[in-house]
N, C-alpha and C positions, 0 to 999 in steps of 0.2 A: 764621221769623224773622216775626211776627208786631205790624206797629208799630202802636201806638191813639197815635189822639188825643181830645182832652178833644171829646166829644162835640158839647156847645154849638160850639167852634167849626169842629166838619166840618161843621155845617147850615146855620153862619152864613158858612163859606166856599161849600156849596152854591149859599144864595142869589145870592150873588153873581155864578156861575154856571147861569144858570138852563139855557141852552142845550149842556150835557153831558152822558150819557148818567149820571142817577144813576135809583136807583129809586127814586122817589120816591110809591111807594105803595105799603106793603109789604106787602099784599094778593096781589102779583105772588109771593112765595113762599110759597103757600096754591097754586098753579096746578102747584108741579111735587109730588105724590104722594110719590114715594121721598123729597124732605126732610121732607115734613108728618110720612110716619111714623119716617121716623125720627131725627127732632130738634124738628120746632115745634110736633106734636100736643097737650101739652102747652098751645102759648099759642097758639093755632088761631083762639080764641073772644076772645082779647084782642088778637094782630094785625087779627083783624077789623074790631074795636071800633075804637081807633084810624084802622085803614083809611075808614072809616063818617065816624066822628063826630072826629076830634082835626084838626087843625089841622095846616098845613103841615109846621111845625118839630116838630110830636108823631110825626107819618107820619116822615119823615127821620131823627128818634132812634127810632124803634123799629125801622126798616132798620139802623139802626147795630148797633141791640142786635145783633142775627140778623146782620150782617155778622160781629160778633166772637160773638156765642154758638156758636155754631156749628161752630167751629174750634177753641176751646178744652175743647167737652165732646165735639171727635174725640177730640185729639190729649195726652199724658198731658205733664205737666211736663218728661220727660227725651224727648220727641220733638220741642218748639213751643219759643224762646227768646222770650218777651215783649220788644218795644223801645215805650219809651214817649218820644211827638214833644217832649212838651215837658222832658224829661227828658234827653234827646241837645241841644235845643236850647240848654239849660241846662249841661250837661255834657258836651258831646261828647266831648273824649278818655276821659273815664273812663268813657260809655257804651257809646262803642268799641272801647276794651278789655277789658271784659266780654264784649262780645258776641264779639267776637277768640275772649274767652280760651273761650271757652263752648260756643261754634258751631264743626263741621264743612262747614258753608254757608259761609263769608265764607274766604276766602283768608288763612290765617295773615301770608302773608308781608306783606301789605300793611301799608304803611305807617299809623298811625293819623291819622297829621296828613295823608298824600295822603288818605284821606274826611271824613277834619272839613274840608280847603277846600270840597268837594263838598257839607258841611254848609249852610258860611257862605254858598256861592251864594245872593245872594238871588235871594227867589221871583219868577219872572215877574208873581205876585198882588200884588208886598208893596204897592206904590204903589199898587193897585186898592185894597187893601183898608184904607189908612188912612182914619181918620177916617169910614169906610161899615162898617165890621164891625156887624151887628145883634146885637143880645144877644140870646140865648133865655135867657128867666129858668127862673132856678134851682128854684122850683117846679117849671114846665114838665118838666124835665128829669128830678127826682127823682116825679113823678107818672108816667112813663113805665118810668123803670125800676125802680119798686117795681112797677108792673103786669109787666112783666116777671120779677121776683122776681132783679131785678141787682141792690137799691139796696145793698148794700154793695160793691157800687162804685165810690160817687161818697162824696167827704168835701164838708160847703159845697155840692153842687150840681156839683163837680171829679170828672173823672176820679180816680179814689186805686189807684198802681199798688200800694201794700200792702193794699188789697181785693182787688184783683182774680186779685190772684197767691194770697191766702188761698182765695176762693171755686175758683178754679182749683183749688189744692190738694186741697179741702177735696171736689171734684167725684170725683177721682181716686184717691180714697184705698180 
């Protein structure tokens, strides 16, 4: 299961927790020659450009793209399930039931209600984020995603589950 969250929200969360370990500079991925040879060579120049000239938000967005692009290129749809954070928060029962039905990874005997209680538990950062969450401009998100070849993953600057699924299916035809 690959849990995907809106990239602008991820960047905002990371900005609130600068002491946590994040890949702040996407050029770190270029130090792994196997990763570059297998997945990133067509994007190496773009990644290097954002690393050198991009804002902190653009660097974090580029890292987000790499972290999601690699598993989606590697795993065909029959081997990986996508879950979208915003969909789970909006409709926990429905999304959990779908994941339980579609995945052998989750124990099918686990009651969705038990899992839903975990999802609804307040985040330790929930109060810290109120009123302080920076907003990454839509144009910035779109610029990075377009440069990384993932413009179809977005709708109005937000992650589009249908866009991601369509792109992923097309990669494995």
